[in-house]
C-alpha angles and dihedrals in degrees: 000000000000094000089047088059090054091048090052090051091050097046099040114029089180086073088077090055091049092050091047091052091051091050093044090057088075098036118135097028097101133012094221091050092051093049092047092050094046090054092045093051090052091051092048091060093069101016095110089068097056116066090169090069097043095104094051092044092051091048091050092047089054093048094047093047091048090052092049091053092046091050091055103035110030138058115282092247091061093050092046093051092047094049093047092047100041110021103032128090092266096064108123099172090254122116122227094046102121116149116260092245095059111120094251096170092055092046092049093045090052092050096048118094116241123228115244 
């Protein structure tokens, strides 16, 4: 999949503009998100030349696009927790590493199905 991403960038340069527009739709909502996206956009400009970084680029595209969608379509606490856990300086690549001050009860309540 990672090399397919690079091929898409090579064949259709407007893909970069489309990704940037999607990311920009959530710009200004979190400093870490904005910094992550700025770095990603810079890397996208010459990404098609570097197969060695394809896996990392694809991972970061997925994370940034997830964050953009969360910023626009979920409660702020979900977006905040995601950005802090996945885009901030503490991201280790391991799941289950949320900070101790994340509102776990609210996140769990939101995820639980309700009886009808």
